C-alpha positions in Angstrom: 107.3 85.9 66.5 105.7 89.4 66.0 105.1 90.1 69.9 106.2 89.2 72.9 103.9 89.5 76.3 105.4 89.5 79.7 104.1 88.9 83.3 105.1 91.3 85.9 105.6 89.8 89.4 108.3 87.4 89.0 109.3 88.4 85.4 109.8 91.9 85.0 110.3 92.5 88.9 111.6 90.4 91.7 108.5 90.9 93.5 107.2 87.7 94.3 108.6 87.3 97.6 107.3 90.8 98.4 104.0 89.9 98.0 104.2 86.8 99.4 105.8 88.1 102.6 103.0 90.9 102.9 100.3 88.6 102.2 101.4 86.5 105.1 101.6 89.3 107.4 98.4 90.4 106.8 96.6 87.1 106.8 98.1 86.7 110.5 97.4 89.9 111.6 93.4 89.0 110.7 93.7 85.9 112.6 95.1 83.2 109.8 98.6 81.8 110.3 100.0 80.2 107.0 103.5 79.6 105.6 104.8 80.6 102.0 104.1 77.2 100.2 100.4 77.6 101.3 100.2 80.5 98.7 101.8 79.0 95.7 98.4 77.8 94.2 97.5 81.6 94.1 100.6 82.7 92.6 100.0 84.7 89.2 96.3 84.9 90.0 94.1 87.8 90.7 93.5 89.4 94.3 89.9 88.0 93.8 90.9 84.7 93.1 93.2 84.9 96.1 90.5 85.9 98.3 87.9 83.4 97.1 90.5 80.6 97.1 91.9 81.0 100.6 87.9 81.9 102.2 87.1 78.3 100.9 90.2 76.6 101.8 90.4 77.7 105.3 87.0 78.7 106.1 88.4 82.2 106.4 86.1 85.2 106.6 87.7 88.6 107.4 86.9 91.8 106.7 88.8 91.8 103.1 89.1 95.2 102.3 90.9 95.9 105.4 92.9 93.1 104.9 94.4 94.4 101.5 94.6 97.8 102.8 97.1 96.4 105.6 98.7 94.4 102.8 99.0 97.1 100.3 100.8 99.6 102.9 103.4 97.4 103.5 103.7 96.0 99.9 104.5 99.8 98.5 106.7 100.3 101.6 109.0 97.3 100.3 108.6 97.8 96.7 110.6 101.3 96.9 113.7 98.5 97.0 112.5 96.1 94.3 114.7 95.2 91.7 114.0 94.3 88.0 114.6 90.5 87.1 118.3 89.7 85.9 118.7 90.7 82.1 115.2 91.8 81.4 115.6 95.6 80.8 118.4 94.8 78.3 116.2 91.9 76.6 113.5 94.1 76.4 115.6 97.1 74.5 116.6 94.4 72.1 113.3 93.3 71.5 112.4 97.1 70.6 115.1 97.2 68.3 114.1 93.9 66.6 110.6 95.8 66.2 108.9 93.3 68.3 105.7 94.8 69.6 105.6 94.3 73.6 102.6 94.0 75.9 102.5 93.7 79.9 99.6 91.4 81.0 99.6 91.0 84.9 97.3 89.9 87.3 98.4 92.5 89.8 96.7 95.7 90.8 96.9 98.7 88.1 98.7 100.8 90.9 101.4 98.2 91.0 101.6 97.9 87.5 101.9 101.9 87.2 104.7 101.8 89.8 106.9 99.5 88.2 106.5 101.0 85.2 107.6 104.4 86.7 110.5 103.1 88.6 112.0 101.3 85.9 111.0 103.7 83.0 109.1 101.5 81.2 105.8 103.4 80.2 107.0 103.9 76.7 108.0 100.4 76.1 104.5 98.6 75.9 102.5 99.0 73.5 99.7 97.3 75.5 98.8 97.3 79.3 96.5 94.7 81.0 96.1 94.3 84.6 93.4 92.9 87.2 91.2 95.5 86.5 90.9 94.7 83.0 89.7 91.0 83.4 86.9 89.2 84.4 88.9 86.2 84.8 92.3 85.5 86.3 95.1 83.3 85.3 94.9 80.3 84.5 92.3 81.6 82.3 93.5 82.9 78.9 91.7 86.5 79.0 94.6 88.6 80.1 96.7 87.2 77.2 94.0 87.3 74.7 93.2 90.9 75.6 96.7 91.7 75.4 97.1 90.3 71.6 94.0 91.8 70.7 95.5 95.4 71.8 98.6 94.9 69.9 96.4 93.5 66.9 98.7 90.5 66.8 97.4 87.0 66.4 97.4 84.9 69.5 99.7 82.6 67.6 102.2 84.9 66.7 102.8 86.0 70.3 105.2 84.9 72.8 104.5 84.8 76.6 107.2 85.3 79.5 105.8 83.6 82.9 107.1 82.7 86.3 103.9 80.7 87.5 102.1 77.7 86.7 99.0 79.7 86.6 100.5 82.0 83.9 102.3 79.3 81.8 98.5 77.4 81.7 97.2 80.9 80.8 99.5 81.5 77.7 99.0 78.0 76.3 95.1 78.3 76.9 95.7 81.3 74.5 97.5 79.4 72.0 100.8 81.1 72.8 104.3 80.2 72.7 105.3 79.9 76.5 108.5 80.7 78.3 108.9 79.8 81.8 111.1 81.8 84.1 112.2 79.5 86.5 112.4 82.0 89.5 108.9 81.6 91.6 108.9 77.9 90.5 111.1 75.3 89.6 111.6 74.1 86.3 109.7 70.8 87.1 106.5 73.0 88.0 106.7 75.1 84.5 106.9 71.5 82.6 103.8 72.9 80.0 105.8 75.7 79.0 107.5 75.1 75.3 110.8 76.6 76.8 112.3 77.1 80.2 114.9 79.6 81.2 116.4 80.4 84.6 117.3 84.0 83.6 116.6 86.8 80.4 120.5 86.3 80.2 120.0 82.6 78.3 117.8 84.1 75.4 118.0 86.9 73.0 115.7 88.9 70.5 117.2 87.0 67.6 116.0 83.8 69.0 112.3 85.2 69.7 112.1 86.8 66.1 113.1 83.2 64.8 110.2 81.6 66.3 108.1 82.9 63.6 109.7 80.5 61.1 109.6 77.3 63.4 
């Protein structure tokens, strides 16, 4: 493979539990009591998809701007303590040494993406960045990954995607890319559409990624 495209939440950083907790708190503050399992269908999707899905599923119509402001305040407080996923930073450095181009394609907001890049000194690591502000269609639509490949000037078939969500894996496959599922947010069984599933980045190395080009 010539390029590796990373999702952010649950792949670069262990932020999915923070998203879920602050979403649940915000929903409850505006009158809707849900549990973590109720949010699973929206993992990896855009804020717009989350809003539309929750509104339709629960006939819930709050002041969404205020709700997201409530969520964001607590989210960024908690993100100060967020950790990178095990092994991912070393893996990124190894990919760079192997001259594999890197992109970040997240359904998260631009502010969240910039926070993570700054916190872990990754601003120079990625040749292309894609966030929710750049797309019309959220995952499982392949748009984010196709934009990333285009910005890298690499054909989709020469890209490998690292994803932790069902929607993300679906998007990668729809883009015509090799998908590696990270069994963190979802169990292995839920990520069965991925070409390979790992539990952490300690289970893979840059040589394996480069070798995929000849497979």
